[in-house]
N, C-alpha and C positions, 0 to 999 in steps of 0.2 A: 497667256496675254490676250485682253477683250477686243473682240473682234468689232468693224464696224457692221453695225445694223441699219438695214435700210426698208422704208415703209414707203409706197407709192399710193396714192389715192386724188382723188377728185376734191377741190377743196369746197366746204360748204361753209359758209360766211356768215357770221352773226356779229354783234355790235360789242360796247362795252356794257361791262356792269350786268352781264348774264347771270341771275342768281339761281341759285340750287333749284328753288319754287318755279322757275322758268325750265328748267332741265327738265321736271319732272313735278306734275301739279301736287298740292297737298291732299286735294279731290281725288285725285287717281290713287294715292298712297291709301287712301281711306279702304278702295277696294280690296288690294291686293299688293304683296311685297313682293311679286314675283319679277325681276327685272325681265324677263323675255316678252312677259304680257306687258309691263309697263313702256317696256322698249316702243311700242305702238303708238304712246303717246309724245315721243320726245320733243321737246321745245314746242308742242302744241300752241303755250302762250302766245309765242312767238308769232308761229305760224303753223296753223291746224293742217297743213299737208305736208309739212317738213317731214316726219316719220316714215311716210309712205315714199318719199323720195330719195330715202337713202337708199345706196348701194352699199354691199362688202367693202372696206376698205377706204370708203370716204374719211376725209380728216377734215374735223371742225377747226374753222378758221376764225379768233375772234378778236377783238380788240383787249383794252382794258380791264382788269380786275374781274376776269372768269372764274365762276364758279361762288361769287359772295354770298352772302345768305348765312343760314342754318348750314351746319357741318354734316350733311346727309352725304352719307358714303354710299347710298343707293344712285345717289346722282351721278357717280361716276361709274356704277355697275350696270345702271341703265344705258349708257353711251357706249358701254364695251357689248351689252347685249344688241345693241342696234348695228354693230358690225363695224363701229369704229374703233380703230387701235391706237389714235394717238389724236390732242387738241395742242393747235399752236395759237398762241395767244401774246399779245403784247406784255399782260401781267398777267396773274393768277391770284385769287385767294391762296393763302398758306395752305388752310385747313385743306382747301379741294387738292390742292397740288400734294401733298401728302397721302391725301386719299387715293390719287389716281395713281402713284409710284406704287402704294401698299396693295394696289387692286389690278395692277399690270395696264393700265392705261397712260401711253407715254404724253407727257406735258412737256411742252417746248416753248421755252419765252424768247421772243424776237419780235422784230417791227413788221408786223402783219399787216400795215399801208397798202401794200403794193399788190398784195395777192387779191384776184379777182374771185368772184363767186364761178366756179366750173372750172378754175383753172388745172391742170396737174401739177401736183406738187412732189415731190421727194423729200422725204426726213432721214439724215443720216444721221446716227449715234456715234460720234467717235469718242476715241480715247479723251481728246483734250479740247472739243469743240462739237456742237451739234449745228446742222448744216440744213436749210430749208432751201431747195432749189425749184424756181419755178419755172417750167417747160414752157410758158408762153414767150417770155422773154430771156428765159437763162439765167435772169438774175440769181444770185445764191444769197440769203439771208444768213446770219451767224447769229446763233445762238449762244451763251453761258454755256462753260462747260457742265456737266452732271455728274456729282461726285461717283466714283466708282463702284459704291456701293449700293447708291442709287441704280444705276446700271446692271449689277447683278440682279438685284430684286426684278426689275423690269424683264430681264431675261430668263428669270423663273418663273414669267408669270403672275408674279406678285409677292407678297411679305409669305403667305403661308407656303406655297411652295419653296421660296428661298430657304425658309426655317427648315422646311422639311427636308431639301434637297443637301443643306450646310450641317443635317445633322443634329442641329439645335432644338427642332421640334419633339420634345421628349414627353411621352406619356408617366402617369404616375408610379409606372413600372419600370421607368428608365429607357425605355426602348422607344425608338422613334415610329 
């Protein structure tokens, strides 16, 4: 039986249509592909001080269409390298959503309009729904259910870990 998972963090607000080039600019990717190095430049297009203000465990809170633009997996891995484990948004670009699951970043879709910058929020992934609780006012926002296999991928830290744990990651010799 899948257990409920909980993430608690400080809300870091961004707006609508945050594209992957805002998450990490193309000019920075020319210098390196090391996500730990690139995490220093997270969302610098929106706020040059944003990356330096991140604390491990912070949760990105966005409006509509988060992660739109090009389908760069590195946009997800840079968010993770910055210490952010979840993004709560009104909606996601589909490719970003799948890249998030595949890399172990928790994407939650719900109405984020009531969450303010700096609020402490708790994200609970349950069997039948996702809850986002805002400690400022006790409001609980409900996200749609996430299919079990996606939660299993997140539990394993991403798709590679899931395949390895499930014994489906086979080498040419047939060994995991």
